[in-house]
C-alpha positions in Angstrom: -128.2 4.2 10.0 -125.3 5.0 11.2 -123.7 8.5 11.0 -120.1 6.7 9.9 -121.7 4.7 7.7 -123.9 7.4 6.4 -120.5 9.4 5.6 -118.9 6.4 4.3 -121.8 5.7 1.6 -122.2 9.3 0.3 -118.5 10.0 0.0 -118.1 6.7 -2.0 -120.8 7.3 -3.9 -119.8 11.0 -4.9 -116.2 9.7 -5.6 -117.1 7.3 -8.0 -119.2 9.9 -9.7 -116.6 12.8 -9.7 -114.0 10.0 -11.1 -115.9 9.1 -13.6 -116.1 12.8 -14.7 -112.7 13.4 -14.3 -111.9 10.6 -16.7 -114.1 11.7 -19.2 -113.2 15.1 -18.8 -109.4 13.9 -19.1 -109.9 12.1 -22.5 -112.2 15.0 -24.0 -109.7 17.9 -22.6 -106.2 16.4 -22.3 -105.6 13.3 -24.5 -104.3 14.2 -28.1 -103.8 17.7 -26.8 -101.2 17.3 -24.2 -99.8 13.8 -25.1 -100.8 11.4 -27.7 -101.6 7.7 -26.9 -102.3 4.8 -29.1 -105.2 3.5 -26.6 -108.3 6.0 -26.8 -110.0 3.7 -23.8 -111.6 6.2 -21.1 -109.9 4.5 -18.4 -106.7 3.2 -19.8 -105.6 6.8 -20.4 -106.8 8.3 -17.0 -104.3 6.2 -15.7 -100.8 7.1 -15.1 -98.1 6.2 -16.8 -99.7 8.2 -19.6 -97.1 7.4 -22.0 -96.1 4.1 -22.6 -92.8 3.3 -24.1 -94.1 1.4 -27.2 -92.9 1.8 -30.3 -94.3 1.1 -34.1 -92.0 0.2 -37.1 -92.9 2.1 -40.1 -90.7 1.2 -43.3 -87.7 0.7 -41.3 -88.3 3.2 -39.1 -89.1 3.2 -35.4 -91.7 5.5 -34.5 -93.2 6.1 -30.9 -96.8 5.5 -30.5 -97.2 7.5 -27.7 -95.4 10.8 -26.7 -96.3 14.0 -25.0 -96.7 16.9 -26.4 -96.4 19.4 -23.6 -93.8 18.7 -20.6 -94.6 15.8 -18.7 -94.7 17.7 -15.5 -97.8 19.7 -17.1 -99.7 16.5 -17.7 -99.2 14.9 -14.2 -99.9 18.1 -12.5 -103.4 18.8 -14.1 -103.8 15.3 -13.3 -102.8 15.4 -9.8 -105.1 18.6 -9.5 -108.1 16.5 -10.8 -107.8 13.9 -8.2 -107.2 16.6 -5.4 -110.0 18.0 -6.4 -112.2 14.7 -6.7 -110.8 13.4 -3.2 -111.7 16.6 -1.2 -114.7 17.7 -2.7 -116.9 14.7 -1.8 -115.6 15.2 1.8 -116.4 18.5 2.1 -120.2 17.9 0.5 -120.6 15.0 3.0 -119.6 17.0 5.5 -121.6 19.7 4.9 -124.6 17.7 4.6 -124.7 15.7 7.5 -123.8 19.3 9.6 -126.8 20.5 7.7 -129.1 17.6 8.4 -127.9 17.1 11.8 -129.2 20.9 12.8 -132.2 20.3 10.9 -132.8 17.4 12.8 -132.6 19.0 16.3 -134.8 22.2 15.4 -137.3 20.1 14.6 
């Protein structure tokens, strides 16, 4: 198989796995600890904006359904860090594996 196609397939495979792991970790670590969201869908909570401008009316009082516990920049900073790692780690692993396999083929 072509080296570029192999690299792309391997990168996308690893990227998919890491993004699923990120979404799960986000749900476990961040949701309801750094912000509260009324929907607890795994993928809805991982895709910005995290806090929607929805409200609920209870006994003539308007109460937000979603709100930040931690500052907004902290939540987005953690999310950006997780996404950055998920984009760079598969690239690094893919390059290392292909370099190793190329060196190993040359020796044989």
